C-alpha positions in Angstrom: -27.2 105.4 -207.9 -25.3 106.3 -211.1 -28.4 106.4 -213.5 -30.2 109.0 -211.6 -30.3 112.4 -213.6 -29.1 114.0 -210.7 -25.6 112.4 -211.1 -26.0 113.1 -215.0 -22.3 113.9 -216.2 -20.6 113.0 -213.0 -18.5 109.8 -212.3 -17.4 108.4 -209.0 -13.9 110.2 -209.7 -15.6 113.5 -209.2 -16.5 113.2 -206.1 -13.7 113.3 -204.1 -11.4 116.2 -203.6 -13.2 119.4 -204.5 -11.3 122.4 -205.3 -10.4 124.7 -202.6 -12.0 124.3 -198.8 -15.5 124.1 -198.1 -16.7 126.7 -195.6 -19.8 125.9 -193.8 -17.8 124.7 -190.9 -14.7 126.1 -189.5 -11.2 124.3 -190.2 -10.8 123.0 -186.6 -13.1 121.7 -183.3 -13.2 123.6 -180.3 -11.6 121.2 -177.8 -11.6 121.0 -173.9 -9.5 118.4 -171.9 -11.6 116.2 -170.4 -11.5 114.2 -166.8 -14.0 111.8 -167.8 -11.6 110.5 -170.7 -8.0 111.2 -168.5 -7.7 114.3 -170.3 -8.3 113.8 -173.2 -9.5 116.0 -176.0 -13.2 116.2 -176.8 -16.2 118.4 -178.1 -19.7 118.7 -177.0 -21.7 117.2 -180.1 -25.6 117.0 -179.5 -25.5 117.2 -175.7 -22.7 114.3 -176.1 -19.1 114.5 -174.6 -17.1 112.7 -177.4 -13.4 111.7 -177.6 -13.2 111.0 -181.2 -14.1 113.6 -183.5 -11.7 115.3 -185.2 -11.4 117.7 -187.9 -8.2 118.8 -189.4 -9.1 121.3 -192.0 -12.1 121.4 -194.9 -9.6 121.4 -197.5 -11.1 119.3 -200.8 -14.4 118.8 -198.7 -16.9 117.7 -200.9 -19.5 117.1 -197.7 -19.2 119.0 -194.4 -22.1 117.6 -192.9 -24.2 114.4 -193.8 -27.1 112.9 -192.6 -28.0 109.4 -191.5 -30.3 107.6 -193.9 -33.3 107.7 -191.6 -35.6 104.8 -191.1 -38.9 106.5 -191.1 -40.6 108.1 -193.8 -39.9 107.7 -198.0 -36.1 108.7 -197.9 -34.1 108.1 -201.2 -30.5 108.2 -200.9 -28.7 109.1 -204.4 -25.2 109.4 -202.8 -23.9 107.1 -200.1 -20.9 108.0 -197.9 -19.6 108.6 -194.0 -18.7 105.3 -191.6 -20.2 102.3 -192.7 -22.0 104.1 -195.9 -25.0 104.9 -193.7 -25.0 108.3 -194.6 -26.6 110.4 -197.4 -25.2 113.7 -198.7 -27.6 113.8 -201.5 -31.0 112.6 -200.3 -34.7 112.6 -201.3 -37.5 112.8 -199.4 -41.1 112.4 -200.7 -44.4 113.2 -199.1 -48.0 113.7 -200.8 -47.4 114.9 -203.9 -44.1 117.0 -202.9 -40.6 116.3 -203.0 -38.0 117.8 -200.6 -34.4 117.2 -202.1 -31.5 117.7 -199.2 -28.2 118.5 -200.8 -25.4 118.3 -197.8 -22.7 118.4 -200.6 -20.8 121.8 -200.8 -21.6 122.9 -203.9 -21.7 126.3 -202.2 -19.3 128.8 -199.6 -16.3 127.1 -201.1 -12.9 129.2 -201.8 -12.6 127.8 -204.9 -15.3 126.8 -207.6 -15.0 122.9 -208.8 -16.6 121.7 -212.1 -18.5 118.4 -210.3 -19.7 121.0 -208.0 -21.4 123.1 -210.4 -22.6 120.5 -212.7 -24.2 119.0 -209.5 -26.3 122.4 -208.7 -27.5 122.0 -212.4 -28.8 119.3 -212.0 -30.4 119.7 -209.1 -32.4 122.8 -210.4 -33.3 120.6 -213.8 -34.6 117.6 -211.8 -36.7 119.3 -209.2 -38.3 121.3 -211.9 -38.8 118.3 -213.9 -40.1 116.0 -211.0 -43.1 114.3 -211.1 -44.6 112.3 -208.4 -45.3 108.4 -208.8 -48.6 107.0 -207.3 -48.9 106.3 -203.6 -50.1 103.1 -201.6 -50.9 102.1 -198.3 -50.2 98.7 -196.4 -52.3 95.8 -196.0 -49.8 93.4 -193.0 -49.9 89.5 -192.6 -47.8 88.1 -190.2 -46.5 87.9 -186.6 -47.5 90.9 -184.4 -43.9 92.1 -184.3 -43.9 93.0 -187.6 -47.1 95.3 -187.2 -45.2 97.0 -184.5 -42.7 97.9 -186.4 -44.5 99.2 -189.1 -46.2 101.2 -186.8 -42.7 102.8 -184.9 -41.9 103.7 -188.9 -45.2 105.5 -189.1 -47.1 103.2 -191.5 -50.3 102.7 -190.8 -50.7 99.2 -192.3 -54.4 97.6 -191.9 -54.2 94.1 -190.4 -55.1 91.3 -193.2 -58.5 90.1 -192.0 -59.3 88.0 -195.1 -59.9 90.0 -198.0 -57.3 90.5 -200.7 -55.7 93.6 -201.4 -56.9 96.2 -204.1 -55.0 97.9 -206.7 -53.8 100.6 -204.4 -52.5 98.4 -201.6 -49.1 96.8 -201.0 -49.1 93.5 -199.6 -46.1 93.1 -196.6 -46.3 89.7 -195.4 -43.9 88.7 -192.1 -43.5 85.2 -190.5 -46.6 83.4 -190.1 -48.4 85.3 -192.5 -48.4 82.5 -194.9 -50.6 80.3 -192.7 -53.2 83.4 -193.2 -52.8 83.6 -196.9 -52.3 79.5 -197.7 -56.1 79.3 -198.1 -56.2 82.3 -200.9 -53.3 81.3 -202.7 -55.0 81.2 -206.4 -56.8 84.7 -205.6 -53.3 86.1 -204.3 -51.8 85.2 -207.4 -54.3 86.7 -209.8 -53.8 89.6 -208.1 -50.0 89.6 -208.1 -50.0 88.7 -211.8 -52.5 91.7 -212.3 -49.8 94.3 -210.9 -50.3 93.6 -207.2 -47.1 94.2 -205.4 -45.7 92.0 -202.3 -43.5 92.8 -200.0 -42.3 89.4 -198.2 -40.1 89.9 -195.0 -38.1 86.6 -193.6 -40.0 84.3 -194.7 -38.6 80.5 -195.5 -39.3 78.6 -198.3 -42.7 76.7 -197.2 -44.0 80.2 -196.2 -43.4 82.2 -199.3 -44.6 79.0 -201.9 -47.9 78.5 -199.7 -49.6 81.5 -201.0 -47.1 83.2 -204.0 -47.6 82.5 -207.3 -44.0 81.9 -208.4 -42.2 79.3 -206.4 -38.7 79.9 -204.8 -36.3 78.0 -203.1 -34.1 78.8 -200.1 -31.3 77.7 -198.6 -30.8 78.6 -194.5 -27.1 79.9 -194.3 -25.5 82.1 -192.2 -25.6 86.0 -193.8 -23.1 88.5 -192.7 -21.9 90.5 -195.5 -22.5 90.5 -199.4 -22.2 92.6 -202.2 -24.2 93.4 -205.4 -23.8 96.7 -207.9 -25.9 99.4 -207.4 -29.7 99.3 -207.9 -30.9 101.4 -211.1 -33.3 104.2 -210.2 -36.5 102.9 -211.6 -36.0 99.3 -209.7 -38.0 98.3 -207.1 -35.0 97.5 -204.8 -33.6 101.6 -205.3 -31.5 102.9 -202.8 -30.8 99.9 -201.0 -27.1 99.1 -200.8 -25.1 96.1 -199.5 -24.1 98.3 -196.4 -27.7 98.4 -195.1 -28.0 94.7 -194.7 -25.2 94.0 -193.1 -25.5 91.6 -190.1 -23.4 92.8 -187.4 -24.9 89.7 -185.7 -24.5 87.0 -187.6 -27.3 84.5 -187.5 -28.9 81.8 -190.5 -31.4 82.8 -192.3 -33.4 81.5 -195.5 -31.4 83.0 -198.5 -33.2 83.4 -201.5 -31.7 80.1 -204.1 -33.9 79.8 -206.8 -37.5 81.5 -208.4 -36.2 84.8 -208.2 -33.3 87.3 -208.8 -31.4 87.0 -206.2 -29.1 89.8 -205.0 -26.0 89.1 -203.2 -26.4 85.4 -201.3 -29.7 86.2 -201.5 -30.8 88.0 -198.7 -32.5 90.5 -200.9 -34.4 89.1 -204.0 -37.3 90.3 -206.7 -39.6 88.6 -209.0 -41.7 90.9 -211.1 -44.0 92.7 -208.4 -42.5 90.3 -205.7 -39.6 91.7 -203.3 -38.0 89.7 -200.8 -35.7 90.7 -197.6 -34.6 88.2 -195.7 -33.4 90.5 -192.4 -36.4 91.7 -190.9 -35.7 94.4 -188.5 -38.2 92.9 -186.0 -36.6 89.8 -186.1 -33.0 90.9 -185.6 -34.1 93.1 -182.2 -37.3 92.6 -180.7 -37.1 95.5 -178.4 -36.2 98.3 -181.6 -32.7 98.6 -180.4 -34.1 99.6 -176.7 -31.2 101.0 -174.4 -31.1 100.1 -171.1 -32.0 102.1 -167.8 -32.6 102.7 -164.4 -34.7 104.8 -162.3 -36.7 105.2 -159.1 -40.3 105.7 -159.4 -43.5 104.9 -157.2 -45.5 102.2 -157.4 -49.0 102.9 -158.5 -50.1 100.2 -156.3 -48.4 100.4 -153.2 -47.7 104.2 -153.8 -44.3 103.7 -152.7 -41.0 104.4 -154.0 -39.2 101.4 -156.0 -36.1 101.1 -158.4 -37.4 100.3 -162.0 -34.6 98.2 -164.1 -35.0 98.0 -167.9 -32.5 95.9 -169.6 -33.4 96.9 -173.5 -30.9 95.6 -175.8 -28.8 93.8 -172.8 -28.0 90.3 -172.4 -28.2 90.8 -168.5 -28.0 93.3 -165.7 -26.7 93.0 -162.1 -28.6 95.9 -159.7 -26.9 95.5 -156.2 -25.4 97.3 -153.6 -21.4 96.5 -151.9 -22.0 95.7 -148.1 -19.7 94.2 -145.2 -19.3 90.8 -145.5 -21.2 88.3 -142.9 -18.9 86.2 -140.2 -18.1 82.6 -140.6 -20.1 80.2 -139.4 -23.1 82.8 -139.3 -26.0 82.4 -141.6 -27.7 85.2 -143.7 -31.1 86.0 -145.6 -31.1 88.0 -149.0 -34.5 88.7 -149.9 -36.0 91.6 -152.3 -39.7 92.0 -153.5 -40.0 92.1 -157.5 -42.4 92.8 -160.1 -42.2 92.5 -163.8 -43.8 95.2 -165.8 -44.9 94.4 -169.2 -43.8 91.0 -169.5 -42.4 88.0 -167.7 -38.6 88.8 -166.3 -36.2 86.2 -165.3 -34.6 87.3 -162.0 -32.1 85.5 -159.5 -30.4 86.7 -156.1 -26.8 86.4 -155.9 -23.9 87.4 -153.4 -20.4 87.5 -154.5 -17.1 88.4 -153.2 -16.7 92.4 -154.1 -12.9 91.7 -155.8 -11.1 89.2 -157.6 -11.5 86.2 -157.5 -15.5 87.7 -157.4 -16.3 83.8 -156.2 -19.6 83.3 -154.8 -21.2 82.8 -151.4 -24.2 82.2 -152.9 -26.5 81.7 -156.2 -29.9 81.6 -156.2 -31.9 79.8 -158.9 -33.4 81.6 -162.1 -37.0 82.4 -161.3 -39.6 83.7 -163.9 -41.4 86.7 -162.5 -44.7 88.1 -164.0 -46.4 91.3 -164.5 -49.1 91.7 -161.9 -48.2 91.1 -157.8 -45.0 91.2 -156.1 -43.1 88.4 -156.0 -40.6 88.1 -152.9 -37.3 86.2 -153.7 -35.4 84.5 -150.9 -32.1 82.1 -150.1 -30.6 81.8 -147.1 -27.0 80.3 -147.0 -23.8 80.0 -144.3 -20.6 81.8 -144.7 -18.0 79.0 -144.6 -14.8 81.7 -145.6 -13.8 85.2 -144.9 -14.7 87.9 -147.8 -11.7 90.9 -147.1 -13.1 92.6 -149.8 -16.9 92.6 -148.8 -19.4 91.4 -150.5 -21.7 92.3 -154.1 -25.4 91.3 -153.4 -27.3 91.7 -156.5 -30.3 91.0 -158.3 -29.4 89.0 -161.6 -31.9 90.1 -164.8 -32.5 88.8 -168.0 -34.8 88.3 -170.9 -35.0 90.1 -174.1 -36.4 94.0 -173.3 -37.3 93.0 -169.4 -38.3 95.4 -166.9 -39.0 94.9 -163.2 -39.3 96.8 -160.0 -37.4 96.1 -156.7 -38.5 97.5 -153.5 -37.9 96.2 -149.6 -34.5 94.3 -150.3 -33.2 92.7 -147.4 -29.5 90.9 -146.2 -29.4 90.1 -142.5 -28.3 87.4 -140.0 -31.0 84.7 -139.4 -33.8 82.9 -141.3 -35.6 83.9 -143.7 -38.9 86.0 -142.6 -41.3 86.8 -145.1 -42.1 90.2 -145.6 -45.7 89.8 -144.9 -44.8 88.6 -141.4 -44.8 91.5 -138.6 -41.6 90.4 -137.5 -40.0 91.3 -140.8 -40.3 95.3 -140.1 -37.3 94.1 -137.8 -34.9 92.5 -140.5 -35.2 96.0 -142.3 -34.2 97.9 -139.5 -31.0 100.0 -140.4 -29.0 98.2 -137.4 -29.5 94.8 -138.9 -30.4 95.4 -142.8 -26.7 95.2 -144.5 -28.4 97.0 -147.1 -27.9 100.7 -146.8 -31.0 102.3 -149.2 -33.0 99.1 -149.2 -36.5 101.4 -150.0 -34.5 103.7 -152.3 -36.1 106.9 -150.2 -32.4 108.4 -151.2 -33.4 107.4 -154.7 -30.2 105.2 -156.4 -27.7 106.2 -153.9 -25.7 103.0 -152.8 -26.8 101.2 -155.5 -24.7 99.7 -158.4 -25.8 98.5 -162.1 -23.7 96.1 -163.9 -24.5 95.1 -167.2 -23.4 92.6 -170.2 -22.4 93.6 -173.6 -25.3 96.5 -175.0 -25.8 94.6 -177.7 -24.2 97.6 -180.2 -24.2 95.5 -183.3 -27.4 94.1 -182.8 -28.7 97.6 -182.6 -26.6 98.9 -185.5 -28.3 96.1 -187.4 -31.9 97.0 -186.5 -31.3 100.6 -187.8 -29.7 99.6 -191.0 -32.3 96.9 -191.5 -34.7 99.4 -190.6 -33.8 101.8 -193.3 -33.4 99.1 -196.0 -37.2 97.8 -195.5 -38.2 101.3 -195.4 -36.5 102.2 -198.4 -38.2 98.9 -200.6 -41.7 100.2 -199.1 -41.2 103.3 -200.4 -40.4 101.6 -203.9 -43.2 99.8 -203.3 -45.4 103.0 -202.9 -45.8 103.0 -199.0 -44.4 105.8 -196.9 -44.2 106.3 -193.2 -45.2 109.5 -192.1 -43.0 111.8 -190.6 -42.9 115.4 -188.8 -40.7 116.7 -191.2 -42.5 119.5 -192.5 -44.0 120.7 -189.6 -40.5 121.1 -188.3 -39.6 123.5 -190.9 -42.1 125.5 -189.7 -40.6 125.1 -185.9 -37.0 125.1 -186.2 -34.2 123.3 -184.1 -33.7 126.0 -181.3 -37.3 127.5 -181.6 -38.7 130.0 -179.0 -40.1 128.6 -175.7 -41.6 132.2 -174.8 -41.6 135.7 -175.6 -38.5 137.9 -175.3 -37.6 138.6 -171.6 -36.7 142.5 -173.0 -39.7 144.7 -172.9 -40.4 147.0 -175.7 -37.8 145.8 -177.8 -39.5 147.0 -180.7 -38.9 150.9 -179.2 -42.8 151.6 -180.2 -43.5 152.9 -176.8 -42.1 156.4 -175.6 -44.9 157.9 -172.9 -43.0 160.4 -171.6 -41.8 161.9 -175.1 -38.0 162.0 -174.3 -36.8 160.4 -177.6 -35.7 157.3 -175.3 -38.3 154.3 -175.4 -39.7 153.4 -172.5 -38.1 150.7 -170.4 -34.5 152.1 -171.7 -31.9 154.1 -170.1 -28.8 155.4 -172.2 -25.6 156.8 -170.1 -22.7 157.9 -171.9 -19.4 158.6 -170.4 -18.6 161.9 -170.7 -21.9 163.4 -171.6 -22.1 165.0 -175.2 -23.9 161.5 -176.8 -27.6 161.8 -177.9 -29.9 158.9 -178.0 -33.4 159.5 -180.2 -36.6 157.6 -181.3 -36.6 157.6 -185.3 -39.6 156.3 -187.4 -38.2 153.5 -189.8 -39.3 154.4 -193.6 -40.7 151.4 -195.8 -44.1 149.5 -195.3 -42.8 147.6 -192.3 -42.1 151.1 -190.5 -41.4 150.7 -187.0 -39.2 152.6 -184.8 -35.4 152.5 -183.9 -32.9 154.2 -181.3 -30.2 156.3 -183.1 -27.3 156.5 -180.6 -25.3 159.7 -181.9 -22.0 160.4 -180.7 -20.0 163.4 -182.1 -16.6 163.5 -183.0 -14.1 164.4 -180.1 -10.7 166.5 -180.5 -7.6 165.3 -181.2 -5.7 163.4 -178.7 -9.1 162.9 -176.7 -11.1 159.5 -175.3 -13.5 158.1 -176.9 -16.6 158.6 -175.1 -17.8 155.1 -174.0 -21.4 155.0 -174.5 -24.1 152.4 -173.1 -28.3 151.8 -173.6 -29.7 149.2 -170.7 -32.6 147.8 -169.4 -33.1 146.5 -165.5 -34.9 143.5 -164.3 -34.8 140.6 -167.0 -35.4 137.5 -165.3 -32.9 134.9 -166.4 -32.6 131.1 -166.1 -29.7 129.3 -165.5 -28.5 126.6 -168.4 -31.5 128.0 -170.4 -30.8 128.7 -174.2 -31.4 132.2 -174.9 -31.5 133.7 -178.9 -30.7 137.7 -179.1 -31.5 139.2 -182.3 -31.3 143.1 -183.5 -31.3 144.6 -186.1 -28.6 147.4 -186.5 -27.0 149.9 -189.1 -24.0 152.2 -188.6 -23.0 155.8 -190.1 -18.7 156.9 -189.8 -18.5 154.6 -186.5 -15.2 154.5 -184.9 -15.5 151.2 -183.0 -15.3 148.2 -185.0 -17.6 146.1 -182.7 -20.6 146.6 -180.3 -20.3 144.6 -177.4 -23.5 143.2 -175.5 -24.3 140.8 -172.1 -26.6 140.7 -169.1 -24.9 141.6 -166.0 -26.1 140.3 -161.9 -25.4 143.7 -160.6 -25.9 141.9 -157.2 -22.2 140.7 -157.9 -21.3 142.3 -161.4 -20.8 139.0 -162.8 -21.7 138.3 -166.4 -24.8 135.9 -166.8 -23.5 135.3 -171.0 -20.5 135.2 -172.4 -19.7 138.8 -173.8 -20.5 139.1 -177.3 -19.6 141.6 -180.2 -21.2 142.2 -183.5 -20.1 144.7 -186.1 -22.5 146.8 -187.5 -22.6 148.0 -191.2 -23.5 150.8 -193.3 -26.7 148.8 -194.5 -29.4 147.6 -192.2 -28.9 143.8 -191.3 -29.7 141.1 -188.6 -27.8 139.9 -185.8 -28.5 136.9 -184.4 -26.4 134.9 -181.7 -27.8 131.5 -179.6 -25.9 131.0 -176.1 -26.7 129.5 -172.8 -27.0 131.2 -169.4 -24.4 130.6 -167.3 -26.1 131.4 -164.1 -30.1 131.9 -162.3 -31.0 135.7 -161.5 -34.7 136.4 -161.1 -33.9 140.2 -160.4 -31.4 142.5 -160.2 -30.1 141.8 -163.9 -28.9 144.8 -166.7 -29.3 144.2 -170.3 -26.1 146.4 -171.7 -25.0 147.2 -175.2 -22.1 149.3 -175.4 -19.0 150.7 -177.2 -16.5 152.9 -177.0 -16.3 155.5 -180.0 -17.9 157.9 -182.1 -20.4 158.0 -184.8 -24.0 156.5 -185.4 -25.7 153.5 -184.6 -29.0 152.5 -185.2 -30.9 149.7 -183.2 -34.2 147.9 -184.3 -36.3 145.1 -183.0 -34.2 143.9 -180.1 -34.9 140.5 -178.8 -33.8 138.0 -176.2 -35.9 135.2 -176.4 -35.5 131.6 -174.0 -35.1 128.7 -176.8 -35.3 125.0 -177.0 -31.8 123.5 -176.4 -30.2 124.1 -180.0 -27.4 121.3 -179.3 -29.9 118.9 -179.3 -31.6 117.1 -182.5 -34.8 115.8 -182.7 -34.2 112.7 -184.5 -35.5 110.9 -181.4 -39.6 111.6 -182.5 -40.5 110.7 -185.9 -37.4 110.1 -188.0 -35.2 107.4 -186.1 -36.0 104.3 -183.9 -33.4 104.0 -181.8 -32.0 106.4 -179.3 -28.1 107.2 -179.7 -25.5 106.3 -176.9 -21.7 108.1 -176.6 -20.0 105.0 -178.4 -22.6 106.1 -181.2 -20.4 107.1 -184.4 -21.3 111.0 -183.6 -21.9 112.1 -187.5 -25.1 110.5 -186.7 -26.4 113.4 -185.0 -27.8 115.7 -187.6 -30.1 118.6 -186.1 -33.2 118.0 -188.1 
C-alpha cells in the first residue's frame, strides 16, 4: 500500500537487503536426518516434520517471521511478502475502537542499523499516535445458505435478509440467489445505495446484479486464473486486496465484470461508488471450506457398536478397504458392508481388484447414494474366472463433496448373499469364513487402508486466499469478524496448565527456622558452603535462598554445591516451563545447571539446561518437554562447581500448553494445515 503513512519516505527498493544481519532467529536451523523422508534433513515446525525449510544465515534480512494473512478479523496488510504473497510483515488489526499493529519487519535487533528500518520505526510511532477509528457496521445477508455459513465461520454475525431494507450502519452482502430476494425492492435498494448504503456483491451474474442494483453492469462468463492490477490506495474500498489474493488455482468460468463499474484486472473485482463486486466467493470455491479428509473408529450412537467413520473433506474420491487372499477360480464370492451417511448423502460403491499391477477388477458394483438415517447394506456377488496371485484389494469407494459415512459389519466370503439381518449371516462373519480380518473394527483400523485421489490442494489454497480477500473487503466496508486475538494476549502460547510442581518455590516457609526453606535440601561437597534464607528488599518483598561458598586455597578443587527437592510428579511428553530469578556475586562458576532426575535409574527426565547469573537480578526461563514419566522417586536439582554467592528466588516448574503448536486453528484461519503446506504459514499466535 504505497500511500500508507507507515511507508512515508520509503520506496520498494528500500524494503530488501537491509544492512547487517537480523538476530531474531538463529542463522541456521537444527536439522535431523529423518527416516520418514529417506534420511533427508528435516526440522520440526509447529508440530510437523518438514523437509523443505531452510535457513542459511540472516544477512540482509528484512523480516524473519511473517504472518499469514488471516481470513477472519479486520486485518489490513500494509506490505505483502513471502511465498505467493500470502504473508504480511506489516499488518494492522482493528477491533472496536482500537488498533493493534504487527510489525514483523526486523527494525530492531540488527547487527547494523539501517536507515529504512529507522524510518519505518519512526513512521509506526507517528501513525499509531495519530490513528483514529472509522465507523463500524454490521452485515445483512441475502443469498444461498453457503454464504451465510461462510460469514459465520469468519466470525461475522450477519443477519439474514427478511424483507426490511438495511439501515445506515449496515452493509448489504448479496450472494448467489440473493437477487431473487431483493428484486421486488429494486427502487428502494437503489435509493438506499444512492444515499450512501454499502453493498458487497459476491459471485452474482449479470441478470441477478441488475435485478436490484441502481446502476446496470455487464458481465462476461470467462475462465479466471490470474490477473494483475496496481495496489489500491489506503482510502479505497478494495485496499489491502492484492492480485495474489484472487489467484484461482482451481480454474473455472465465472461472470467477470466488463462494464457499468470500474473493473480491476480481468473483472474479478470491480467497484461502482459504494458497491463492490467480488466474483470469486470462497463458499463457491469449496463447499466444505477446504476441509481435510480423515479416518477414525467411532461408536455408533444407535447400535452402540464400533464402526469406521470416513470423512472425505475436499477429496474427489477415497478407497477404504483391506488386502486379502484372492478367491479360487470357478467359485463365487459375496462382498457386503453396512454403510450409513452422516450429515448428508454420500455416493458409495463396492469394488474388488488385483492387489498389484495391472490392478484389474474382479468386480465393480454400481454407485449407490446412501442417505443419513438407517444403515444400508451394500452387496454384490461375483464369480472368479482367473487367478489373482497378488491377492485382492476389497474396498468401498466413496465420493461426494464433503461426504461422511460410517462402515461396519463388512464381509467377503465364498457363497451367495445372505442379508445381514438373517440369523444365518452369523456364519458368514466367522473368522474362518470371512476373508476380512477386522470387519467390525474391534482392533481399531488395523489391516484397513485408506487410499484417495488428489487432496484438492489448489482448491484449498484458493479457498483460503479468497476468504482473506472477501474478509478484507468487508473490513473496508466497515464489517469485521470477531477473533480471540485480544484474549490470547492475556493467555499466550505456552500458557500454564496448572500450578508449579515445585513446593515452596518462593522460599516463604521455614517452619523449623533452619534458614533452609521447607521442602528443600542443600548438599555441599565437601562441607563449608552455607545456604540461608534472606528477605528481599523493596515493596514486593519476598524471600531468596542465598548460597555462599567461601574461597578455597590455591590449587584445591572448588566445592560441588546442590540445592534440591524430591518427589515432583513428571509426565512424559508434557511441556514444562522452568522460571527462576537469580543474582550472583563473585561467582567463579560461569554456568549453573539444572534438571530433574529419576532416582530409580538416575536418568534425566529433561535435557540438562544451563543459565548464567549476573550481578543484577534477572529472570531465567526455559521451556522444554519431559522425556519420560515418573510419578515418584524424582529429584529436582540446581548445582554448580565454584565459589562465591548465588541468590535464587521464585523458582517454578509448571506444566504448560504445547508451545510448538500455534492456535490459529480456532478463530483466525479457516483451514487446518497439512504437512504439504508452505511451512511459513505457522505463525504462533
